[in-house]
N, C-alpha and C positions, 0 to 999 in steps of 0.2 A: 420567485422561489428563493429562499435563503437556505443555504446548506452550511453546516457548522462542523468544525473539527478543532481539536486542540493542536496547536502547532508544536513542532519540535525541530531538532537540527540533525544533520547527518554527522556521524562520527566516522570520518574516513580514515583516521589513524589506525584502526584495527581492521580495516578492510583489505582483503586481498582478492583479486579477481577470481581465481580458481580455488583459493584456500577457504578455510573456515573463517567466517566473519566473527570478530569479537566486538559485540555491540555493548556500548556503555549502558548504565542503568536506565536512563530515561531518554535515550536518543530518539529522534524521529524514526530512524531505521528500525529500532527495536519495537517501538510502539506500532509502527506500520505492519511489521511482520506478525506481531501478536494479533492485530486487527484482521489480517488476512487469514491467519489460523482460525480465529473465532468465527469469521464469516464462512469459511469453507467447512468448518465443523458443523455448522447448522444444517449441512446436507448429509451429515453422518460421517463417522470416522473413515469408513471404507471409501466413500466418495472423496473425502479430503485427500487421503493417501493416493487415490487414483489420479486426481487432478495434479498433485505434485509429481507423480510418476510421469504423466504425459507432458507436463511442462518441461521436465528435465530431458526426457527421451526424444520428444518431437521438436522441442524448441530450444533445447540446450540452456534452460534456465533452472539451475538448481535452487532449491528453496532459499538457501542462505544468500543468494544473489538478488532475490526479488526486490528488496528495498533500493538497490543500486541500478536495477534494470526495470523500473516500474512501467516504462513504455513498452518494452518487450513483453512483460508480464500481461499488461492490458491487451496487447495484440494476441497473445496466446489464449487468453480467456475468450476473446471474441472468436477466434478460430475454433475453439472447442465448443462454445455454447451459442455462437451466433448472437442474435439480439438478446438472448437470455443472460448474456454476460453483464448487461446493464443492471440487472437485479443484484448480482454479486458485487458489482462496483459500488452501488448505493449502500449495500449492507456493509462492505468494507469501510466506507466513509463513516457510517453510523458507529461502527465499532471503534474506529480511530477517534472519533469525537468523544466517545465514552472514556477512552483512555487519556485523552489530552485535556478535554474540558474547555478549551478556548475556541470561540467562534471564528469562522471565516465568512465574511460577507460575499455573497455571489450575486452578480448583476442579473436581475430577472430577464433582461432583454438579450442576454448572451446565452448561446446554446451551451448546455452542460457538457463538458468534456472531462472525463475522469482524470486523465494525465495532467491536464492544466490545473485541476483542482488540487491534486497531490503536490504539484510544484509550488502552488501558492501556499499550501499548508506548510510545506517544508520551509519555505522562505519566511513565512510568518513566525513559525516556531523559532527559527534561527534568530530573528530580530528580537523576539520577546524574551528569549533565554540568554541573549548576549553571547551565544556560541557561534563559532564559524564552521 
């Protein structure tokens, strides 16, 4: 199985842990958050808003921190949706690929793990864009 996404880089200069994140024009973080919005919107606007509400109230993950806490985000989705979280994770990756356009090769023999895939995508984007 080959999964693809376009890679990007983290712009940590505008990040504050509890403040508003200022994301650059085409940073990995911005593209990832847009992909999450698009994927959750496929469930409907009310559902998207409800998921963000539960992520923040139950798991202390505000929307603007998702790109910096994607492991916590993935864990929150799994607690909310159980095995259904896998569908959203795949949809997020597809949306991210649409935004980035560059492929990431995935070893067919290795079990798919959403957070590992995102880490590879972030690293790959960083390398391809020459940003740190």
